[in-house]
SEMIFI-366057 format. One line per 2 residues: their letters; for each residue x, y negated, z of C-alpha. Coordinates in steps of 0.2 Angstrom, whole numbers, plus 5000, padded with zeros to 4 digits. Last residue first. Example, Ala and Ser with C-alpha at 12.3 -4.5 7.8 and 13.67 -1.06 7.14 Angstrom:
SA) 5068:5005:5036 ~ 5062:5022:5039
***
This chain:
XX) 5490:4526:5089 ~ 5491:4537:5106
XX) 5472:4534:5107 ~ 5475:4522:5123
XX) 5486:4512:5110 ~ 5472:4511:5100
XX) 5461:4502:5115 ~ 5476:4491:5120
XX) 5479:4485:5101 ~ 5461:4482:5098
XX) 5459:4471:5116 ~ 5442:4466:5118
XX) 5435:4483:5129 ~ 5423:4494:5130
XX) 5428:4511:5137 ~ 5431:4526:5124
XX) 5418:4537:5115 ~ 5415:4555:5113
XX) 5401:4560:5103 ~ 5412:4574:5096
XX) 5412:4572:5078 ~ 5406:4556:5076
XX) 5422:4549:5088 ~ 5415:4531:5094
XX) 5430:4520:5097 ~ 5423:4504:5107
XX) 5419:4485:5105 ~ 5417:4470:5116
XX) 5413:4454:5110 ~ 5421:4439:5113
XX) 5409:4424:5118 ~ 5398:4412:5108
XX) 5399:4424:5094 ~ 5381:4430:5094
XX) 5372:4420:5106 ~ 5360:4412:5093
XX) 5360:4429:5086 ~ 5349:4436:5101
XX) 5354:4455:5097 ~ 5369:4453:5105
XX) 5385:4461:5098 ~ 5392:4479:5107
XX) 5405:4479:5090 ~ 5408:4500:5085
XX) 5424:4505:5078 ~ 5423:4523:5069
XX) 5432:4539:5070 ~ 5428:4554:5061
XX) 5433:4546:5046 ~ 5453:4548:5051
XX) 5463:4534:5043 ~ 5465:4525:5057
XX) 5482:4511:5059 ~ 5473:4500:5044
XX) 5455:4503:5049 ~ 5458:4497:5067
XX) 5469:4483:5062 ~ 5456:4476:5051
XX) 5442:4479:5062 ~ 5450:4471:5077
XX) 5454:4455:5064 ~ 5437:4453:5059
XX) 5430:4453:5079 ~ 5446:4440:5083
XX) 5440:4428:5069 ~ 5422:4428:5072
XX) 5426:4423:5092 ~ 5439:4411:5084
XX) 5425:4401:5074 ~ 5415:4400:5089
XX) 5396:4405:5086 ~ 5381:4394:5090
XX) 5370:4395:5075 ~ 5374:4412:5069
XX) 5366:4414:5052 ~ 5373:4395:5051
XX) 5382:4398:5033 ~ 5397:4388:5037
XX) 5400:4399:5051 ~ 5401:4416:5041
XX) 5411:4405:5025 ~ 5424:4401:5040
XX) 5425:4419:5044 ~ 5429:4423:5026
XX) 5442:4407:5024 ~ 5451:4415:5043
XX) 5451:4433:5037 ~ 5460:4426:5022
XX) 5473:4415:5033 ~ 5475:4432:5044
XX) 5478:4442:5029 ~ 5466:4456:5022
XX) 5469:4471:5015 ~ 5460:4480:5027
XX) 5447:4466:5027 ~ 5438:4474:5011
XX) 5432:4488:5018 ~ 5423:4478:5032
XX) 5413:4472:5018 ~ 5416:4477:5000
XX) 5415:4462:4989 ~ 5414:4464:4970
XX) 5407:4481:4970 ~ 5421:4489:4962
XX) 5419:4509:4962 ~ 5400:4510:4955
XX) 5407:4517:4939 ~ 5401:4504:4929
XX) 5411:4490:4936 ~ 5427:4503:4936
XX) 5421:4506:4916 ~ 5420:4487:4913
XX) 5436:4484:4922 ~ 5445:4496:4911
XX) 5437:4489:4895 ~ 5444:4472:4901
XX) 5462:4476:4902 ~ 5463:4483:4885
XX) 5479:4492:4879 ~ 5487:4485:4866
XX) 5499:4496:4855 ~ 5517:4494:4859
XX) 5528:4482:4850 ~ 5537:4481:4834
XX) 5535:4463:4830 ~ 5528:4470:4812
XX) 5519:4484:4819 ~ 5511:4476:4832
XX) 5507:4462:4820 ~ 5499:4475:4808
XX) 5491:4482:4822 ~ 5483:4466:4827
XX) 5477:4463:4810 ~ 5469:4482:4809
XX) 5460:4480:4826 ~ 5452:4461:4818
XX) 5446:4470:4804 ~ 5439:4484:4812
XX) 5430:4471:4823 ~ 5422:4461:4811
XX) 5414:4446:4820 ~ 5395:4442:4817
XX) 5389:4444:4834 ~ 5377:4455:4845
XX) 5377:4454:4863 ~ 5376:4467:4875
XX) 5383:4458:4888 ~ 5396:4470:4895
XX) 5401:4481:4880 ~ 5397:4467:4866
XX) 5402:4451:4873 ~ 5417:4458:4885
XX) 5424:4466:4870 ~ 5423:4451:4860
XX) 5431:4441:4873 ~ 5445:4455:4875
XX) 5448:4456:4855 ~ 5448:4436:4856
XX) 5464:4439:4870 ~ 5473:4451:4860
XX) 5472:4440:4844 ~ 5478:4425:4852
XX) 5494:4435:4859 ~ 5496:4440:4839
XX) 5495:4424:4834 ~ 5509:4418:4846
XX) 5518:4431:4841 ~ 5517:4430:4822
XX) 5520:4411:4822 ~ 5523:4415:4802
XX) 5512:4398:4796 ~ 5501:4411:4789
XX) 5498:4421:4805 ~ 5497:4404:4815
XX) 5482:4397:4804 ~ 5475:4416:4807
XX) 5477:4415:4825 ~ 5470:4397:4825
XX) 5455:4403:4816 ~ 5451:4419:4826
XX) 5454:4412:4843 ~ 5442:4396:4838
XX) 5429:4408:4832 ~ 5431:4419:4849
XX) 5429:4403:4858 ~ 5412:4396:4849
XX) 5404:4415:4851 ~ 5409:4416:4870
XX) 5403:4399:4873 ~ 5384:4401:4863
XX) 5384:4420:4871 ~ 5386:4412:4888
XX) 5374:4399:4886 ~ 5360:4413:4882
XX) 5365:4423:4896 ~ 5364:4409:4909
XX) 5373:4413:4924 ~ 5364:4411:4942
XX) 5367:4429:4946 ~ 5379:4439:4933
XX) 5389:4447:4946 ~ 5404:4446:4956
XX) 5418:4457:4950 ~ 5410:4457:4931
XX) 5405:4437:4934 ~ 5425:4434:4940
XX) 5433:4444:4925 ~ 5423:4433:4913
XX) 5431:4417:4921 ~ 5448:4424:4918
XX) 5444:4426:4901 ~ 5438:4409:4900
XX) 5453:4402:4908 ~ 5464:4416:4897
XX) 5455:4407:4881 ~ 5460:4390:4885
XX) 5478:4393:4890 ~ 5480:4405:4873
XX) 5472:4388:4863 ~ 5484:4374:4874
XX) 5498:4384:4871 ~ 5497:4389:4852
XX) 5492:4372:4848 ~ 5508:4366:4854
XX) 5518:4379:4844 ~ 5509:4374:4830
XX) 5514:4356:4830 ~ 5505:4349:4813
XX) 5502:4332:4820 ~ 5484:4334:4818
XX) 5483:4352:4826 ~ 5493:4348:4838
XX) 5486:4331:4844 ~ 5467:4338:4843
XX) 5474:4350:4855 ~ 5481:4341:4867
XX) 5465:4330:4868 ~ 5452:4343:4869
XX) 5461:4354:4881 ~ 5463:4338:4892
XX) 5445:4336:4891 ~ 5439:4352:4895
XX) 5450:4353:4910 ~ 5445:4336:4916
XX) 5427:4340:4912 ~ 5430:4358:4922
XX) 5436:4349:4935 ~ 5423:4336:4940
XX) 5409:4350:4936 ~ 5415:4361:4950
XX) 5415:4346:4962 ~ 5399:4340:4958
XX) 5392:4358:4960 ~ 5400:4361:4977
XX) 5393:4346:4983 ~ 5376:4350:4975
XX) 5377:4368:4985 ~ 5381:4359:5001
XX) 5368:4345:4999 ~ 5356:4359:4995
XX) 5358:4370:5010 ~ 5365:4388:5005
XX) 5350:4401:5006 ~ 5356:4414:5018
XX) 5354:4433:5016 ~ 5367:4437:5028
XX) 5376:4445:5011 ~ 5369:4432:4999
XX) 5380:4418:5011 ~ 5395:4429:5009
XX) 5393:4433:4991 ~ 5391:4415:4988
XX) 5406:4410:4998 ~ 5416:4423:4987
XX) 5410:4414:4971 ~ 5412:4397:4978
XX) 5432:4404:4982 ~ 5433:4411:4964
XX) 5427:4394:4955 ~ 5439:4382:4966
XX) 5454:4396:4961 ~ 5450:4395:4942
XX) 5448:4375:4943 ~ 5466:4376:4950
XX) 5473:4389:4939 ~ 5466:4380:4924
XX) 5474:4365:4932 ~ 5492:4374:4932
XX) 5490:4378:4914 ~ 5484:4361:4911
XX) 5499:4353:4918 ~ 5510:4364:4904
XX) 5498:4356:4890 ~ 5503:4339:4897
XX) 5521:4342:4898 ~ 5520:4347:4879
XX) 5508:4331:4875 ~ 5519:4321:4884
XX) 5537:4328:4875 ~ 5526:4324:4857
XX) 5522:4309:4863 ~ 5539:4300:4869
XX) 5534:4286:4882 ~ 5532:4297:4898
XX) 5521:4289:4909 ~ 5506:4299:4907
XX) 5518:4314:4912 ~ 5521:4305:4929
XX) 5501:4303:4933 ~ 5499:4321:4928
XX) 5511:4325:4939 ~ 5502:4314:4954
XX) 5486:4322:4951 ~ 5494:4341:4953
XX) 5502:4336:4967 ~ 5486:4330:4975
XX) 5478:4348:4969 ~ 5491:4358:4980
XX) 5490:4344:4994 ~ 5471:4346:4995
XX) 5475:4365:5000 ~ 5468:4379:4991
XX) 5459:4391:5002 ~ 5463:4409:5003
XX) 5447:4423:5001 ~ 5457:4429:4986
XX) 5474:4425:4984 ~ 5484:4408:4983
XX) 5501:4412:4979 ~ 5499:4408:4961
XX) 5497:4391:4966 ~ 5513:4390:4974
XX) 5521:4395:4959 ~ 5511:4382:4946
XX) 5515:4369:4957 ~ 5536:4374:4957
XX) 5535:4374:4939 ~ 5526:4360:4936
XX) 5539:4352:4951 ~ 5555:4357:4941
XX) 5550:4352:4923 ~ 5544:4335:4930
XX) 5559:4331:4942 ~ 5570:4336:4927
XX) 5563:4323:4916 ~ 5562:4311:4929
XX) 5581:4315:4933 ~ 5585:4326:4947
XX) 5597:4318:4962 ~ 5586:4329:4973
XX) 5574:4344:4968 ~ 5585:4355:4965
XX) 5584:4363:4984 ~ 5564:4363:4978
XX) 5568:4377:4966 ~ 5575:4388:4979
XX) 5561:4386:4991 ~ 5548:4390:4976
XX) 5559:4406:4972 ~ 5560:4412:4989
XX) 5541:4409:4993 ~ 5540:4421:4975
XX) 5550:4432:4979 ~ 5567:4437:4976
XX) 5578:4452:4967 ~ 5561:4458:4957
XX) 5569:4456:4941 ~ 5557:4442:4936
XX) 5560:4432:4953 ~ 5579:4433:4949
XX) 5578:4429:4932 ~ 5569:4414:4936
XX) 5581:4407:4950 ~ 5594:4409:4937
XX) 5584:4399:4926 ~ 5584:4385:4940
XX) 5602:4387:4943 ~ 5607:4387:4925
XX) 5596:4369:4924 ~ 5604:4362:4940
XX) 5621:4365:4933 ~ 5617:4358:4916
XX) 5610:4343:4926 ~ 5626:4341:4938
XX) 5637:4344:4922 ~ 5647:4362:4920
XX) 5663:4363:4917 ~ 5666:4378:4906
XX) 5669:4396:4904 ~ 5666:4403:4922
XX) 5652:4390:4924 ~ 5644:4398:4908
XX) 5648:4416:4910 ~ 5636:4419:4925
XX) 5622:4411:4915 ~ 5625:4421:4900
XX) 5625:4437:4907 ~ 5610:4433:4918
XX) 5600:4428:4902 ~ 5605:4445:4894
XX) 5598:4456:4909 ~ 5582:4446:4909
XX) 5577:4448:4891 ~ 5560:4440:4896
XX) 5558:4428:4882 ~ 5559:4410:4892
XX) 5576:4420:4902 ~ 5584:4425:4885
XX) 5581:4405:4880 ~ 5587:4397:4895
XX) 5605:4407:4895 ~ 5605:4407:4875
XX) 5603:4387:4875 ~ 5618:4385:4887
XX) 5628:4397:4877 ~ 5624:4387:4862
XX) 5627:4370:4869 ~ 5646:4380:4877
XX) 5652:4388:4862 ~ 5661:4403:4862
XX) 5649:4412:4870 ~ 5637:4413:4859
XX) 5652:4419:4846 ~ 5656:4432:4856
XX) 5642:4438:4858 ~ 5638:4439:4840
XX) 5624:4430:4833 ~ 5609:4431:4823
XX) 5601:4436:4838 ~ 5603:4418:4845
XX) 5594:4411:4828 ~ 5580:4422:4830
XX) 5577:4420:4848 ~ 5579:4400:4847
XX) 5564:4401:4833 ~ 5557:4413:4846
XX) 5556:4402:4861 ~ 5546:4387:4853
XX) 5542:4381:4870 ~ 5544:4363:4864
XX) 5557:4360:4876 ~ 5566:4374:4870
XX) 5565:4370:4853 ~ 5572:4353:4857
XX) 5586:4359:4867 ~ 5590:4373:4852
XX) 5591:4358:4839 ~ 5605:4351:4835
XX) 5618:4364:4843 ~ 5605:4380:4838
XX) 5604:4373:4821 ~ 5623:4373:4818
XX) 5626:4389:4826 ~ 5613:4396:4814
XX) 5619:4388:4799 ~ 5637:4394:4803
XX) 5632:4413:4806 ~ 5626:4412:4787
XX) 5608:4408:4781 ~ 5592:4412:4792
XX) 5574:4414:4787 ~ 5558:4403:4791
XX) 5550:4417:4802 ~ 5549:4436:4801
XX) 5555:4438:4818 ~ 5560:4455:4824
XX) 5556:4465:4839 ~ 5558:4461:4857
XX) 5554:4448:4872 ~ 5536:4448:4866
XX) 5530:4455:4884 ~ 5512:4462:4880
XX) 5495:4455:4888 ~ 5487:4466:4899
XX) 5474:4455:4905 ~ 5479:4452:4920
XX) 5497:4447:4916 ~ 5491:4432:4907
XX) 5485:4424:4923 ~ 5490:4404:4919
XX) 5507:4408:4911 ~ 5519:4423:4913
XX) 5533:4424:4924 ~ 5521:4428:4939
XX) 5514:4444:4932 ~ 5531:4450:4929
XX) 5534:4448:4947 ~ 5522:4460:4952
XX) 5529:4474:4942 ~ 5549:4468:4948
XX) 5541:4470:4965 ~ 5535:4488:4963
XX) 5552:4492:4954 ~ 5562:4486:4970
XX) 5550:4495:4983 ~ 5553:4511:4975
XX) 5571:4510:4971 ~ 5575:4506:4988
XX) 5564:4521:4993 ~ 5572:4532:4981
XX) 5590:4526:4990 ~ 5585:4528:5007
XX) 5578:4547:5002 ~ 5593:4551:4992
XX) 5600:4545:4976 ~ 5619:4541:4974
XX) 5625:4524:4969 ~ 5641:4522:4980
XX) 5650:4530:4965 ~ 5646:4514:4953
XX) 5640:4518:4937 ~ 5650:4516:4920
XX) 5648:4514:4903 ~ 5656:4520:4887
XX) 5645:4519:4871 ~ 5640:4530:4857
XX) 5636:4528:4840 ~ 5642:4512:4840
XX) 5633:4495:4829 ~ 5623:4490:4845
XX) 5642:4488:4853 ~ 5646:4471:4844
XX) 5662:4467:4850 ~ 5669:4451:4859
XX) 5660:4451:4874 ~ 5662:4471:4878
XX) 5668:4471:4898 ~ 5657:4458:4903
XX) 5641:4464:4892 ~ 5643:4483:4898
XX) 5641:4477:4917 ~ 5627:4468:4913
XX) 5619:4482:4904 ~ 5622:4493:4918
XX) 5614:4480:4931 ~ 5600:4479:4917
XX) 5598:4498:4916 ~ 5598:4502:4935
XX) 5611:4514:4941 ~ 5609:4531:4946
XX) 5620:4545:4954 ~ 5614:4562:4958
XX) 5625:4575:4968 ~ 5626:4592:4964
XX) 5644:4593:4967 ~ 5649:4600:4955
XX) 5636:4600:4940 ~ 5634:4579:4944
XX) 5619:4574:4939 ~ 5617:4556:4930
XX) 5603:4545:4931 ~ 5600:4529:4920
XX) 5587:4520:4927 ~ 5572:4508:4920
XX) 5568:4492:4911 ~ 5557:4482:4921
XX) 5560:4463:4912 ~ 5561:4472:4900
XX) 5557:4489:4892 ~ 5566:4489:4877
XX) 5582:4490:4885 ~ 5579:4507:4888
XX) 5577:4510:4868 ~ 5596:4501:4866
XX) 5604:4511:4879 ~ 5597:4526:4871
XX) 5602:4521:4854 ~ 5619:4517:4859
XX) 5620:4536:4863 ~ 5631:4538:4881
XX) 5647:4540:4886 ~ 5654:4543:4905
XX) 5662:4535:4918 ~ 5660:4537:4934
XX) 5664:4521:4946 ~ 5673:4516:4963
XX) 5685:4529:4962 ~ 5699:4518:4961
XX) 5695:4510:4946 ~ 5690:4529:4936
XX) 5681:4543:4941 ~ 5676:4555:4926
XX) 5665:4569:4932 ~ 5666:4586:4927
XX) 5649:4596:4920 ~ 5638:4582:4916
XX) 5621:4582:4917 ~ 5611:4566:4908
XX) 5594:4559:4914 ~ 5585:4545:4905
XX) 5571:4537:4918 ~ 5559:4524:4911
XX) 5546:4512:4921 ~ 5529:4515:4925
XX) 5516:4503:4932 ~ 5498:4513:4928
XX) 5496:4509:4947 ~ 5489:4525:4954
XX) 5485:4524:4971 ~ 5488:4513:4987
XX) 5506:4511:4979 ~ 5511:4525:4967
XX) 5522:4520:4953 ~ 5522:4530:4936
XX) 5540:4537:4929 ~ 5541:4540:4912
XX) 5553:4554:4910 ~ 5567:4558:4898
XX) 5570:4542:4885 ~ 5579:4541:4870
XX) 5563:4545:4861 ~ 5564:4564:4862
XX) 5547:4570:4860 ~ 5543:4580:4875
XX) 5543:4566:4887 ~ 5543:4572:4905
XX) 5530:4563:4917 ~ 5534:4558:4934
XX) 5521:4551:4946 ~ 5530:4543:4959
XX) 5527:4534:4978 ~ 5540:4547:4988
XX) 5526:4560:4992 ~ 5520:4558:4972
XX) 5539:4566:4968 ~ 5552:4555:4963
XX) 5566:4564:4976 ~ 5563:4581:4971
XX) 5557:4579:4953 ~ 5578:4574:4950
XX) 5584:4589:4958 ~ 5572:4600:4948
XX) 5577:4592:4933 ~ 5596:4591:4934
XX) 5595:4611:4940 ~ 5584:4614:4925
XX) 5595:4606:4913 ~ 5610:4614:4920
XX) 5601:4632:4917 ~ 5598:4627:4899
XX) 5613:4623:4896 ~ 5620:4638:4902
XX) 5611:4650:4892 ~ 5596:4660:4898
XX) 5598:4677:4890 ~ 5581:4688:4886
XX) 5580:4703:4896 ~ 5585:4721:4891
XX) 5574:4735:4896 ~ 5566:4735:4878
XX) 5582:4735:4870 ~ 5589:4720:4860
***
């Protein structure tokens, strides 16, 4: 090459650059994405993080493929092309969020896309009789109407945000808050398998029972040994597959089996109810519906249900209704009454084993109730502290008695079910109640980190943490030795988080071997083919110590509040009697004005000022006027009690 010659850029490199530039022009920070190119070829080109009021650490995969000439089939409705089977398999491991497959058409310059789960479901429908993952490459289809533009990108962003939110709702008792892994993939080192016929026989005989006992991983192991055609050809096995794959988070597979059932077989009313409920769970997990729609759909299934079906439905409905409650939202008496009614119904179940499994499920609901009550009490205390008001003794005792009653109920329930599980070698049940207990205590420690340690006995906290870590490690070791590896791993993760809180937040010394625990977790991650565990408690501790999280942010915290949350906050202020003659609605009006103002005004030069009486006995006896002040110029608006009219006068 001469000194004046320039290096040649091959056409493939140019095409690759064109496709990348086109993709990144849509998946930009402005559109709510941070796209990070993967330098090593693991079957995915980009890890794309979602932005929602800042970075979220919620990422999905994009595989980008360029084609010179599109092959259009089925009257122009689909693009047909081939990809490596290993690529599809890799993309499917990120369930239930999955990702996108994007095709760049060099001829038109257009980007076509499809969600991996939709593509996979379509592929299963076409290839029911074949074992696809033994092939080197696969022929797949993408709808030609799925063209990436600004509208499509906005829809993609919304759908993935909803998927990540819903994913947390599909695990029990706040598991997603602690970064617990999704255990839907990986090899099972269980009791071992014989022939395909043995697997089918065990699924027919024990599949429903194993599902009822939450032993999803044994069912999953059996199903994974079968070709799709074998599963679809047997109604009982197909039914179990639809439910089990949903339970382990493999929603695309579950959706496929749910769709196949009514097409191939006549279903009884009970079977149809079960499949409809599973379909609702799949849609919730995939972001297709929200929690409110899920609850409404589940309630429609109650008429005509048997006692056992009604119990299962109502347990799930209560859990998701409890999950709808946010900070500064009060829990209704109806929800607590529903828990009590479910306890009564469970007590009447004659089969002792079934009764304990149902009780363990309802203990998850009670743990959420207790957590909400505790957080509500801490919120109330923060409001009182900000106003420098001591709670009256009668008020304080009322809340203490209520808190003690609920905690005692939960503690006794955990002890009873745990004892039954241990004495009867019901290891799945023992794992359920241990995980629920540990999550409850970890949730409590999160509240302490957020709201502060005032009123918390450090010595009592140290003893309780040591006791629960001891129980966790002993239970995890027992489950590991009996090949319940997934349950053992989740408990190890929870123990890791509790030790981290004990050492890094409280500064306690302990006897636990941190290195051995980390090695055990890494061993299980390798065996189960799981990503490395990332501590969420460490992130919360770092945030708290950085000063970016104060537990309660005053006016700033109102920006994201709903009307219900503002009403609760206002009731706490009224309950404090700091403003002795205040009217609740006047407090609500002022807080709503602040919220609307700071939601719409992003410029720090403007502030909202309230004309409140100096005499507290007069405060909130009427609606206080407010005005906007321009800090830079000193110009002020005329006072008013109508925030919307005031904002409109500023052209907002």
